[in-house]
C-alpha positions as CSV (number, residue, x, y, z in Angstrom):
1,M,-95.2,-13.5,80.9
2,Y,-97.9,-12.4,78.4
3,K,-100.9,-10.4,78.3
4,G,-102.7,-12.6,75.8
5,N,-102.3,-15.2,73.3
6,F,-101.4,-13.2,70.3
7,E,-98.8,-11.3,72.1
8,A,-97.3,-14.5,73.5
9,W,-97.2,-16.2,70.0
10,G,-95.3,-13.1,68.7
11,K,-92.9,-12.8,71.4
12,I,-91.9,-16.6,71.3
13,G,-91.6,-16.4,67.3
14,R,-89.5,-13.3,67.5
15,A,-87.3,-14.9,70.3
16,E,-87.2,-18.6,69.2
17,G,-88.4,-18.8,65.8
18,F,-91.5,-20.5,64.3
19,R,-90.0,-23.7,66.0
20,G,-90.4,-22.3,69.6
21,I,-94.1,-22.1,69.0
22,Y,-94.0,-25.9,68.9
23,T,-91.9,-26.5,71.6
24,G,-92.9,-29.5,73.4
25,W,-94.7,-31.4,70.3
26,G,-92.9,-34.8,71.2
27,P,-94.0,-35.3,74.8
28,T,-97.5,-34.1,73.6
29,F,-97.5,-36.8,70.6
30,F,-96.3,-39.7,72.9
31,G,-98.5,-38.7,76.0
32,Y,-101.7,-38.1,74.3
33,S,-101.3,-41.2,71.9
34,A,-100.9,-43.4,74.9
35,Q,-103.9,-41.6,76.6
36,G,-106.0,-41.7,73.8
37,A,-105.7,-45.3,73.6
38,F,-106.4,-46.1,76.9
39,K,-109.1,-43.6,77.1
40,Y,-111.1,-44.7,74.0
41,G,-110.6,-48.1,74.0
42,G,-111.1,-48.3,78.0
43,Y,-114.2,-46.2,77.7
44,E,-115.9,-48.7,74.9
45,F,-114.5,-51.5,77.3
46,F,-115.9,-50.3,80.5
47,K,-119.2,-49.4,78.9
48,K,-119.8,-52.8,77.9
49,F,-118.6,-54.0,81.2
50,Y,-120.7,-52.1,83.3
51,A,-124.0,-52.4,81.1
52,D,-123.5,-56.3,81.5
53,L,-123.0,-55.8,85.1
54,V,-126.3,-53.9,85.6
55,G,-128.4,-55.5,82.8
56,E,-129.3,-53.9,79.4
57,E,-132.5,-52.6,80.2
58,T,-131.1,-50.7,83.6
59,A,-128.0,-49.7,81.5
60,Y,-130.4,-47.9,78.7
61,K,-132.6,-46.4,81.3
62,Y,-129.4,-44.9,83.3
63,K,-127.4,-44.5,80.2
64,T,-126.0,-41.0,81.1
65,S,-124.6,-42.5,84.5
66,L,-123.3,-45.3,82.5
67,Y,-121.3,-42.8,80.3
68,L,-119.9,-41.2,83.2
69,T,-119.0,-43.9,85.1
70,A,-117.0,-45.5,82.1
71,S,-115.5,-42.5,81.1
72,A,-113.9,-41.8,84.7
73,T,-112.8,-45.4,85.0
74,A,-111.0,-45.0,81.6
75,E,-109.5,-41.7,82.3
76,F,-108.2,-42.8,85.8
77,I,-106.3,-45.4,83.9
78,A,-105.2,-43.4,81.0
79,D,-103.7,-40.4,82.9
80,V,-101.1,-43.1,84.5
81,A,-99.6,-43.3,81.0
82,L,-100.1,-39.5,80.2
83,C,-98.5,-38.1,83.4
84,P,-94.8,-38.5,82.6
85,F,-95.0,-37.2,79.2
86,E,-97.3,-34.4,80.5
87,A,-94.3,-33.5,83.2
88,V,-91.8,-33.3,80.4
89,K,-94.2,-31.1,78.0
90,V,-94.7,-28.7,80.6
91,R,-91.0,-28.1,81.7
92,M,-90.0,-27.7,78.1
93,Q,-92.9,-25.3,77.7
94,T,-92.2,-23.2,80.8
95,T,-88.5,-22.8,80.7
96,I,-86.3,-20.7,78.5
97,P,-84.2,-22.2,76.8
98,P,-86.4,-25.4,77.1
99,F,-84.8,-27.7,79.9
100,A,-84.6,-30.6,77.5
101,S,-84.0,-31.2,73.8
102,G,-86.7,-34.1,73.4
103,T,-89.1,-36.5,75.1
104,F,-86.7,-39.0,76.5
105,D,-84.1,-36.5,77.2
106,G,-86.5,-34.7,79.4
107,I,-87.4,-38.0,81.1
108,N,-83.7,-39.0,81.8
109,K,-83.0,-35.5,83.3
110,I,-85.9,-35.6,85.8
111,T,-85.8,-39.2,86.9
112,S,-81.8,-38.6,87.3
113,K,-82.6,-35.5,89.8
114,E,-85.8,-36.7,91.3
115,G,-86.5,-40.4,90.7
116,W,-89.6,-41.8,88.9
117,G,-91.6,-39.9,91.6
118,G,-90.8,-36.5,89.5
119,L,-92.7,-38.0,86.6
120,Y,-95.7,-38.4,88.6
121,K,-95.9,-35.5,91.0
122,G,-98.8,-33.9,88.9
123,L,-100.6,-37.2,88.7
124,Y,-103.4,-35.8,91.3
125,P,-104.1,-32.3,89.6
126,L,-104.0,-34.3,86.3
127,W,-106.7,-36.7,87.5
128,G,-108.6,-33.4,88.8
129,R,-108.4,-31.9,85.4
130,Q,-108.8,-35.0,83.1
131,I,-111.4,-36.8,84.7
132,P,-113.8,-34.1,84.9
133,Y,-113.0,-33.4,81.5
134,T,-113.4,-36.7,80.0
135,M,-116.7,-37.2,82.0
136,M,-118.0,-34.2,80.1
137,K,-116.5,-35.0,77.0
138,F,-118.2,-38.5,76.6
139,A,-121.5,-38.0,78.4
140,S,-122.1,-34.6,76.6
141,F,-121.2,-35.9,73.3
142,E,-123.5,-38.8,73.4
143,T,-126.3,-36.5,74.7
144,I,-125.6,-34.1,71.9
145,V,-125.5,-36.7,69.2
146,E,-128.6,-38.2,70.3
147,M,-130.3,-34.8,70.3
148,I,-129.4,-34.1,67.1
149,Y,-130.4,-37.2,65.5
150,A,-133.9,-36.7,67.4
151,R,-134.3,-33.5,65.7
152,L,-133.5,-34.4,62.6
153,P,-136.0,-36.2,60.1
154,G,-135.8,-40.0,60.1
155,T,-133.5,-41.9,62.1
156,K,-129.8,-42.2,62.6
157,A,-129.9,-45.1,60.0
158,D,-131.3,-43.2,57.3
159,Y,-127.9,-41.0,57.1
160,G,-124.9,-42.0,55.1
161,K,-121.4,-42.5,56.6
162,G,-120.6,-38.9,55.5
163,A,-123.6,-37.4,57.4
164,Q,-122.9,-39.4,60.6
165,T,-119.5,-38.4,60.7
166,A,-120.6,-34.7,60.4
167,V,-122.8,-35.0,63.2
168,S,-119.9,-36.6,65.2
169,F,-117.8,-33.5,64.6
170,T,-120.5,-31.2,65.5
171,G,-121.4,-33.1,68.7
172,G,-117.6,-33.4,69.6
173,Y,-116.9,-29.5,69.0
174,L,-120.1,-28.6,71.2
175,A,-118.9,-31.3,73.8
176,G,-115.5,-29.8,73.8
177,I,-116.5,-26.4,74.7
178,L,-118.2,-27.6,77.8
179,C,-114.9,-29.5,78.3
180,A,-112.6,-26.7,78.4
181,I,-114.8,-24.8,80.8
182,V,-115.0,-27.5,83.2
183,S,-111.2,-28.8,83.3
184,H,-109.5,-25.2,82.7
185,P,-108.8,-24.3,86.3
186,A,-107.4,-27.5,86.8
187,D,-105.3,-27.3,83.9
188,V,-103.7,-23.8,84.9
189,M,-102.8,-25.7,88.4
190,V,-101.3,-28.8,86.6
191,S,-99.2,-26.6,84.6
192,K,-98.3,-24.5,87.7
193,L,-97.3,-27.3,89.7
194,N,-95.3,-29.0,87.2
195,A,-93.3,-25.7,86.7
196,N,-93.0,-24.3,90.2
197,R,-93.5,-26.9,92.9
198,Q,-90.5,-26.7,95.2
199,P,-88.5,-30.1,96.0
200,G,-90.3,-31.7,99.0
201,E,-93.1,-29.1,99.0
202,A,-96.3,-30.8,100.1
203,F,-99.0,-31.0,97.4
204,G,-101.5,-29.0,99.4
205,A,-99.2,-26.5,100.2
206,A,-98.0,-26.1,96.7
207,M,-101.4,-25.4,95.6
208,G,-102.1,-22.9,98.2
209,R,-99.1,-21.0,97.4
210,I,-99.9,-20.9,93.9
211,Y,-103.5,-20.0,94.2
212,K,-102.5,-17.2,96.7
213,D,-100.1,-15.9,93.9
214,I,-102.6,-16.1,90.9
215,G,-106.1,-15.8,92.5
216,F,-109.3,-17.0,91.4
217,A,-109.0,-15.2,88.2
218,G,-105.6,-16.4,87.3
219,L,-107.1,-19.9,87.0
220,W,-109.2,-18.8,84.1
221,N,-106.3,-17.4,82.1
222,G,-105.9,-18.4,78.4
223,L,-109.8,-19.7,78.4
224,P,-110.8,-18.6,75.1
225,V,-107.8,-20.0,73.1
226,R,-108.3,-23.4,75.1
227,I,-111.9,-23.5,74.3
228,V,-111.2,-23.0,70.4
229,M,-108.3,-25.7,70.9
230,I,-110.2,-28.1,72.8
231,G,-113.3,-27.5,70.8
232,T,-111.5,-28.4,67.4
233,L,-109.3,-31.0,68.9
234,T,-112.5,-33.0,70.4
235,G,-114.6,-32.4,67.3
236,L,-111.8,-33.9,65.0
237,Q,-111.2,-36.8,67.6
238,W,-114.8,-37.9,67.4
239,M,-115.1,-37.7,63.5
240,I,-111.9,-39.7,63.3
241,Y,-112.7,-42.1,65.7
242,D,-116.3,-42.5,64.3
243,Y,-114.6,-42.7,60.8
244,F,-112.4,-45.6,61.7
245,K,-115.5,-47.5,63.3
246,I,-117.2,-47.0,60.0
247,F,-114.1,-48.6,58.3
248,M,-114.1,-51.3,60.5
249,G,-117.8,-52.1,60.0
250,L,-118.9,-50.6,63.3
251,P,-121.8,-48.3,64.2
252,T,-121.0,-44.9,64.8
253,T,-121.3,-43.4,68.5
254,G,-124.4,-42.0,69.8
255,G,-127.9,-42.1,68.7
256,A,-128.6,-44.7,71.3
257,A,-131.7,-46.8,70.6
258,P,-133.7,-48.7,73.2
259,P,-132.9,-52.3,73.9
260,P,-134.9,-54.4,71.7
261,N,-138.1,-56.1,73.1
262,K,-138.1,-54.1,76.1
263,N,-140.5,-51.8,77.9
264,V,-138.3,-49.0,79.2
265,V,-139.8,-46.4,81.4
């Protein structure tokens, strides 16, 4: 429909007003609130669960694998909470006029025509998009933050709350750029499946048909603006998350130290 993002914003604004640019904000709010709760809470839970399972020394030695496993498990569960809202959001954003007036109107319309399965027909590609995205998001963030502290004078404990949250934002923004690149093709496919999958059409057949229409290059449409969006979003997420941890008296994320009294190879 559009050759670029600025052209798209201009056409939408002229046709629907400023409000049109924010179509789908309701399901975005509810969906990503639910997903964020399960993702971040689940990550902390599973990180400790797997660390206790393998032991402190092994967990530190293979900490990147620990980050990847914990984040993948958390995201698997979080996407089940996100998927119904994502289905509503995509349909609202890809129909003119929007097919629903709001989140719960959209849920009612989908379930009345397609049953509850209609809300989850994009779950597999959502997993395909979000699980690699989250694995990259958490593992790269933890690694980047450790690298930042390793190159700064002193240790992480030498820096105040403001400096630590600034490091969190920087690490989160850089991690977000990597996340956007890794997950963008699947993100495009999720949107196409939610908008264009035919009733009764098999998942594989739908993906094949869509790929034939848009080609490999089509999977990367919109990547620059997504890098800006995801980079900023991820940076702010980590900054807010770590500020909340400081408020609760918990240590900020990243900058992991070796286990006490352990000789780690």
